[in-house]
Backbone as ProteinMPNN parsed JSONL, in Angstrom:
{"seq_chain_A": "GCFECLVCKRSDFNLNEILILEQCHHWFCLPCLTHIINENRHESKHSCPMQTCHHTLSAPELQYIQQQTLLYASRREAQQEKEAEAEVKEEEEKQQHNTSASRDEQSSTRSFGALYSMKYR", "coords_chain_A": {"N_chain_A": [[7.22, -18.974, 8.705], [6.526, -22.238, 7.685], [6.45, -23.19, 5.168], [8.287, -23.088, 2.271], [8.464, -21.359, -0.669], [8.801, -23.069, -3.689], [9.806, -21.831, -5.876], [10.631, -19.019, -5.51], [11.863, -19.262, -3.09], [11.214, -17.969, -0.747], [9.899, -17.79, 2.582], [8.205, -16.379, 4.141], [5.409, -16.175, 4.072], [1.847, -15.915, 4.574], [-0.373, -18.575, 5.418], [-2.561, -18.539, 3.671], [-1.463, -17.596, 1.388], [-0.054, -19.522, 0.149], [-0.018, -22.167, -2.135], [-0.799, -25.527, -2.534], [-0.299, -27.979, -4.811], [-2.714, -30.215, -6.045], [-2.308, -32.933, -7.05], [0.515, -33.514, -7.183], [1.535, -32.399, -4.907], [3.384, -30.322, -4.63], [4.441, -27.133, -3.471], [3.8, -23.619, -3.752], [4.233, -20.07, -3.659], [1.516, -17.832, -3.988], [1.92, -15.462, -5.623], [4.166, -16.274, -7.253], [3.226, -18.613, -8.569], [0.996, -17.615, -9.927], [2.259, -15.744, -11.576], [3.838, -17.426, -13.211], [1.849, -18.933, -14.502], [0.504, -16.863, -15.836], [2.556, -15.951, -17.51], [2.716, -18.082, -19.244], [0.26, -18.147, -20.466], [-0.722, -18.618, -23.008], [-0.366, -21.218, -23.494], [-1.802, -24.448, -23.974], [-1.986, -26.298, -21.956], [-1.118, -26.326, -18.524], [1.664, -26.974, -16.55], [3.007, -28.296, -13.476], [5.281, -26.106, -11.919], [7.722, -27.234, -11.106], [10.615, -28.561, -12.465], [11.19, -31.283, -12.666], [8.786, -32.479, -12.358], [5.855, -33.863, -13.744], [3.242, -33.279, -13.606], [0.162, -32.181, -14.804], [-1.732, -29.3, -14.52], [-5.044, -29.377, -13.387], [-8.325, -28.405, -14.587], [-10.027, -27.629, -12.386], [-7.964, -27.01, -10.508], [-6.689, -24.857, -11.774], [-8.817, -23.031, -11.825], [-9.183, -22.687, -9.088], [-6.715, -21.547, -8.402], [-6.951, -19.175, -9.819], [-9.169, -18.01, -8.469], [-8.041, -17.744, -5.899], [-6.006, -15.993, -6.483], [-7.415, -13.68, -7.122], [-8.638, -13.207, -4.639], [-6.34, -12.845, -3.087], [-5.296, -10.554, -4.299], [-7.338, -8.716, -3.677], [-7.188, -8.752, -0.886], [-4.598, -7.757, -0.519], [-4.922, -5.225, -1.601], [-6.824, -4.161, 0.153], [-5.291, -4.187, 2.482], [-3.274, -2.38, 1.755], [-4.823, -0.081, 1.456], [-5.669, 0.244, 4.085], [-3.2, 0.713, 5.323], [-2.516, 3.096, 4.043], [-4.584, 4.766, 4.951], [-3.955, 4.769, 7.667], [-1.518, 6.099, 7.579], [-2.362, 8.629, 6.665], [-4.016, 9.375, 8.789], [-2.121, 9.433, 10.845], [-0.512, 11.516, 9.919], [-2.363, 13.609, 9.997], [-2.797, 13.729, 12.755], [-0.261, 14.493, 13.578], [-0.159, 17.034, 12.417], [-2.267, 18.263, 13.793], [-1.225, 18.17, 16.368], [1.069, 19.75, 16.006], [-0.196, 22.152, 15.315], [-1.683, 22.687, 17.661], [0.421, 22.861, 19.458], [1.721, 25.04, 18.427], [-0.289, 26.964, 18.814], [-0.366, 26.936, 21.633], [2.167, 27.876, 22.11], [1.942, 30.444, 20.98], [-0.061, 31.538, 22.642], [1.192, 31.454, 25.112], [3.256, 33.184, 24.622], [1.808, 35.514, 24.149], [0.585, 35.832, 26.67], [2.846, 36.169, 28.221], [3.78, 38.482, 27.063], [1.651, 40.211, 27.709], [1.786, 40.122, 30.487], [4.331, 41.141, 30.837], [4.027, 43.737, 29.792], [2.151, 44.728, 31.574], [3.517, 44.655, 33.972], [5.736, 46.254, 33.621], [4.932, 48.874, 33.012]], "CA_chain_A": [[6.523, -19.849, 7.832], [7.139, -23.55, 7.485], [6.436, -23.485, 3.741], [9.182, -22.276, 1.446], [8.056, -21.434, -2.07], [9.792, -23.829, -4.457], [10.322, -20.967, -6.946], [11.379, -17.851, -5.011], [12.537, -19.712, -1.856], [10.787, -17.194, 0.42], [9.057, -18.565, 3.497], [7.512, -15.434, 5.022], [4.045, -16.015, 3.597], [0.731, -16.44, 5.361], [-0.84, -19.833, 4.825], [-3.483, -18.298, 2.563], [-0.684, -17.161, 0.223], [0.659, -20.703, -0.33], [-0.879, -23.149, -2.786], [-0.239, -26.87, -2.662], [-0.973, -28.613, -5.943], [-3.531, -31.36, -5.641], [-1.786, -34.255, -7.409], [1.949, -33.718, -6.903], [1.776, -31.839, -3.57], [4.403, -29.266, -4.597], [3.817, -25.879, -3.037], [4.322, -22.374, -4.314], [3.512, -18.878, -3.206], [0.523, -17.404, -4.969], [2.486, -14.572, -6.65], [5.005, -17.017, -8.206], [2.405, -19.504, -9.385], [0.201, -16.757, -10.803], [3.177, -15.174, -12.569], [4.208, -18.498, -14.143], [0.671, -19.24, -15.324], [0.275, -15.712, -16.716], [3.606, -15.946, -18.539], [2.436, -19.177, -20.182], [-1.2, -18.167, -20.644], [-1.077, -19.064, -24.358], [-0.225, -22.683, -23.529], [-3.092, -25.13, -23.809], [-1.934, -26.983, -20.669], [-0.14, -25.79, -17.576], [2.273, -28.014, -15.726], [3.631, -27.897, -12.213], [6.536, -25.403, -12.223], [8.92, -28.032, -10.81], [11.1, -29.118, -13.737], [11.194, -32.747, -12.642], [7.412, -32.928, -12.167], [5.11, -33.92, -15.0], [1.819, -33.082, -13.303], [-0.54, -31.131, -15.541], [-2.752, -28.695, -13.658], [-6.417, -29.656, -13.812], [-9.192, -27.218, -14.699], [-10.369, -27.139, -11.037], [-6.786, -26.373, -9.888], [-6.508, -23.54, -12.406], [-9.899, -22.172, -11.327], [-8.883, -22.39, -7.693], [-5.588, -20.597, -8.411], [-7.5, -17.89, -10.274], [-9.968, -17.473, -7.359], [-7.129, -17.355, -4.829], [-5.283, -14.811, -6.966], [-8.322, -12.541, -6.947], [-8.749, -12.966, -3.19], [-5.042, -12.319, -2.658], [-5.206, -9.168, -4.782], [-8.257, -7.859, -2.916], [-6.634, -8.631, 0.476], [-3.443, -6.852, -0.596], [-5.465, -3.886, -1.841], [-7.427, -3.724, 1.423], [-4.178, -3.932, 3.403], [-2.617, -1.14, 1.321], [-5.737, 1.021, 1.798], [-5.608, 0.383, 5.542], [-1.92, 1.353, 5.626], [-2.591, 4.481, 3.564], [-5.454, 5.476, 5.896], [-3.203, 4.941, 8.909], [-0.531, 7.161, 7.329], [-3.085, 9.901, 6.605], [-4.436, 9.67, 10.166], [-0.914, 9.791, 11.586], [-0.104, 12.844, 9.445], [-3.339, 14.567, 10.533], [-2.528, 13.868, 14.183], [0.964, 15.311, 13.692], [-0.499, 18.418, 12.109], [-3.058, 18.774, 14.913], [-0.294, 18.348, 17.472], [1.886, 20.921, 15.683], [-1.064, 23.325, 15.383], [-1.985, 23.003, 19.068], [1.682, 23.284, 20.083], [1.951, 26.395, 17.946], [-1.247, 27.804, 19.524], [0.102, 27.034, 23.015], [3.343, 28.745, 22.071], [1.463, 31.803, 20.748], [-0.79, 32.053, 23.811], [2.135, 31.707, 26.202], [3.98, 34.405, 24.244], [0.879, 36.619, 24.394], [0.408, 36.064, 28.102], [4.093, 36.734, 28.723], [3.788, 39.883, 26.606], [0.663, 40.952, 28.512], [2.354, 40.2, 31.825], [5.482, 42.031, 30.752], [3.591, 45.101, 29.628], [1.47, 45.151, 32.799], [4.483, 44.76, 35.044], [6.731, 47.306, 33.399], [4.359, 50.113, 32.469]], "C_chain_A": [[7.269, -21.157, 7.635], [7.147, -23.941, 6.009], [7.359, -22.538, 3.013], [8.736, -22.458, 0.001], [9.17, -22.117, -2.858], [10.358, -23.025, -5.626], [11.206, -19.868, -6.361], [12.134, -18.134, -3.711], [12.199, -18.864, -0.63], [9.904, -18.068, 1.295], [8.245, -17.665, 4.426], [6.072, -15.159, 4.586], [3.049, -16.47, 4.651], [0.282, -17.725, 4.678], [-1.781, -19.615, 3.647], [-2.776, -17.768, 1.312], [0.128, -18.309, -0.38], [-0.356, -21.649, -0.961], [-0.139, -24.466, -2.918], [-1.011, -27.548, -3.783], [-1.537, -29.969, -5.541], [-2.864, -32.721, -5.883], [-0.346, -34.489, -6.948], [2.368, -33.208, -5.526], [2.973, -30.886, -3.501], [3.71, -27.979, -4.178], [4.587, -24.675, -3.549], [3.576, -21.212, -3.682], [2.594, -18.448, -4.348], [1.11, -16.453, -6.021], [3.338, -15.317, -7.688], [4.162, -17.874, -9.139], [1.564, -18.705, -10.382], [1.067, -16.19, -11.926], [3.528, -16.221, -13.64], [3.039, -18.828, -15.067], [0.396, -18.105, -16.301], [1.307, -15.642, -17.837], [3.327, -16.979, -19.628], [0.949, -19.265, -20.518], [-1.629, -18.658, -22.022], [-0.923, -20.574, -24.523], [-1.601, -23.32, -23.342], [-3.148, -25.863, -22.472], [-0.852, -26.34, -19.805], [0.362, -26.926, -16.706], [2.761, -27.422, -14.417], [4.963, -27.231, -12.56], [7.826, -26.179, -11.893], [9.357, -28.74, -12.09], [11.025, -30.634, -13.787], [9.786, -33.33, -12.536], [6.664, -32.877, -13.494], [3.609, -33.757, -14.797], [1.273, -31.919, -14.126], [-1.652, -30.615, -14.646], [-4.136, -28.962, -14.243], [-7.197, -28.345, -13.907], [-9.612, -26.722, -13.312], [-9.183, -26.471, -10.332], [-6.577, -24.976, -10.453], [-7.582, -22.566, -11.944], [-9.623, -21.745, -9.893], [-7.755, -21.362, -7.597], [-6.087, -19.221, -8.81], [-8.315, -17.232, -9.158], [-9.06, -16.959, -6.242], [-6.335, -16.103, -5.209], [-6.136, -13.567, -6.79], [-8.484, -12.189, -5.475], [-7.478, -12.321, -2.654], [-4.918, -10.85, -3.051], [-6.121, -8.253, -3.971], [-7.778, -7.687, -1.473], [-5.47, -7.656, 0.491], [-3.92, -5.405, -0.763], [-6.067, -3.32, -0.553], [-6.341, -3.377, 2.44], [-3.48, -2.615, 3.05], [-3.489, 0.064, 1.641], [-5.688, 1.308, 3.289], [-4.322, 1.105, 5.944], [-1.929, 2.815, 5.214], [-3.453, 5.328, 4.508], [-4.719, 5.753, 7.207], [-2.161, 6.05, 8.757], [-1.192, 8.524, 7.326], [-3.487, 10.324, 8.018], [-3.242, 10.13, 11.001], [-0.449, 11.209, 11.207], [-1.051, 13.912, 9.987], [-3.094, 14.81, 12.025], [-1.276, 14.698, 14.423], [0.64, 16.773, 13.473], [-1.319, 19.041, 13.229], [-2.159, 19.064, 16.107], [0.555, 19.601, 17.237], [1.069, 22.201, 15.779], [-1.353, 23.699, 16.828], [-0.72, 23.436, 19.798], [1.99, 24.714, 19.686], [1.004, 27.368, 18.648], [-0.816, 28.008, 20.971], [1.28, 27.997, 23.105], [2.908, 30.206, 21.916], [0.777, 32.355, 21.991], [0.172, 32.307, 24.968], [2.963, 32.949, 25.892], [3.1, 35.611, 24.511], [0.739, 36.893, 25.89], [1.684, 36.615, 28.716], [4.168, 38.205, 28.34], [2.845, 40.736, 27.438], [1.195, 41.145, 29.929], [3.492, 41.219, 31.856], [5.04, 43.475, 30.669], [2.863, 45.61, 30.867], [2.498, 45.433, 33.892], [5.401, 45.958, 34.85], [6.156, 48.559, 32.762], [4.629, 51.261, 33.374]], "O_chain_A": [[8.485, -21.176, 7.444], [7.786, -24.925, 5.637], [7.225, -21.319, 3.128], [8.642, -23.583, -0.489], [10.344, -21.777, -2.708], [11.286, -23.478, -6.296], [12.394, -19.791, -6.678], [12.956, -17.324, -3.283], [12.828, -19.019, 0.417], [9.24, -18.98, 0.803], [7.66, -18.146, 5.397], [5.581, -14.038, 4.718], [3.361, -17.297, 5.507], [0.535, -17.926, 3.49], [-1.799, -20.422, 2.718], [-3.421, -17.521, 0.293], [0.907, -18.098, -1.31], [-1.419, -21.903, -0.394], [1.009, -24.508, -3.362], [-2.233, -27.678, -3.713], [-0.921, -30.742, -4.808], [-2.864, -33.57, -4.992], [-0.031, -35.54, -6.39], [3.444, -33.554, -5.037], [3.52, -30.666, -2.421], [2.539, -27.761, -4.489], [5.802, -24.696, -3.746], [2.44, -21.353, -3.23], [2.882, -18.683, -5.521], [0.825, -16.619, -7.207], [3.244, -15.025, -8.88], [4.36, -17.862, -10.354], [1.441, -19.088, -11.545], [0.654, -16.162, -13.085], [3.514, -15.921, -14.834], [3.221, -18.983, -16.274], [0.088, -18.353, -17.467], [0.975, -15.313, -18.976], [3.665, -16.77, -20.794], [0.442, -20.346, -20.819], [-2.775, -19.071, -22.198], [-1.296, -21.139, -25.551], [-2.454, -22.785, -22.635], [-4.228, -26.035, -21.907], [0.179, -25.879, -20.296], [-0.416, -27.731, -16.193], [2.906, -26.207, -14.275], [5.699, -27.737, -13.406], [8.903, -25.808, -12.359], [8.563, -29.436, -12.722], [10.816, -31.206, -14.857], [9.614, -34.546, -12.616], [6.834, -31.939, -14.272], [2.81, -34.054, -15.685], [1.84, -30.826, -14.143], [-2.421, -31.393, -14.082], [-4.363, -28.793, -15.441], [-6.78, -27.316, -13.375], [-9.566, -25.517, -13.064], [-9.367, -25.474, -9.633], [-6.32, -24.028, -9.711], [-7.29, -21.397, -11.697], [-9.807, -20.583, -9.534], [-7.831, -20.421, -6.808], [-5.698, -18.215, -8.216], [-8.176, -16.032, -8.919], [-9.28, -15.874, -5.704], [-6.034, -15.264, -4.36], [-5.644, -12.523, -6.361], [-8.471, -11.015, -5.106], [-7.53, -11.373, -1.87], [-4.496, -10.012, -2.254], [-5.731, -7.141, -3.616], [-7.936, -6.613, -0.892], [-5.357, -6.827, 1.394], [-3.386, -4.486, -0.142], [-5.851, -2.158, -0.211], [-6.457, -2.393, 3.17], [-3.138, -1.83, 3.935], [-2.983, 1.111, 2.047], [-5.669, 2.465, 3.71], [-4.342, 1.995, 6.795], [-1.419, 3.675, 5.933], [-3.102, 6.464, 4.827], [-4.844, 6.833, 7.784], [-1.943, 6.841, 9.675], [-0.666, 9.473, 7.907], [-3.321, 11.482, 8.4], [-3.339, 11.09, 11.765], [-0.046, 11.992, 12.067], [-0.611, 14.989, 10.389], [-3.17, 15.943, 12.501], [-1.225, 15.507, 15.35], [1.085, 17.644, 14.221], [-1.109, 20.2, 13.585], [-2.316, 20.085, 16.777], [0.741, 20.412, 18.145], [1.562, 23.22, 16.263], [-1.283, 24.872, 17.196], [-0.785, 24.298, 20.675], [2.461, 25.508, 20.501], [1.414, 28.462, 19.036], [-0.888, 29.123, 21.487], [1.385, 28.809, 24.024], [3.413, 31.093, 22.604], [1.0, 33.507, 22.361], [-0.004, 33.264, 25.723], [3.333, 33.688, 26.804], [3.57, 36.62, 25.037], [0.771, 38.045, 26.323], [1.625, 37.436, 29.631], [4.551, 39.059, 29.139], [3.189, 41.851, 27.83], [1.061, 42.227, 30.5], [3.598, 42.038, 32.769], [5.575, 44.341, 31.361], [2.944, 46.797, 31.183], [2.333, 46.38, 34.66], [5.796, 46.603, 35.821], [6.867, 49.245, 32.027], [4.223, 52.386, 33.083]]}, "name": "protein", "num_of_chains": 1, "seq": "GCFECLVCKRSDFNLNEILILEQCHHWFCLPCLTHIINENRHESKHSCPMQTCHHTLSAPELQYIQQQTLLYASRREAQQEKEAEAEVKEEEEKQQHNTSASRDEQSSTRSFGALYSMKYR"}
């Protein structure tokens, strides 16, 4: 990532997880900006998190941040569901593999037993 969040200094975000403020052009990751706004939700006005910046976030910016936060949350939730499904599928495949390996083992033991008893009767 070419964008480094000005709060957490991480740069491993997708572009849809970075917000650039309209007036001052400072950028932040969505989780940091959302957290800061939520922490100060009782304030009547929200400013850019940069201490040296005096830009006050406009109503459209706040609405956009809120919309992006909801989208981000739903994308994260979908990603987590996808990962959970993949884990369940992987576990089921392991169990099927173990079950079929166990069946193969049992049948080869049975056939060896049958062969043994036929040969040495």
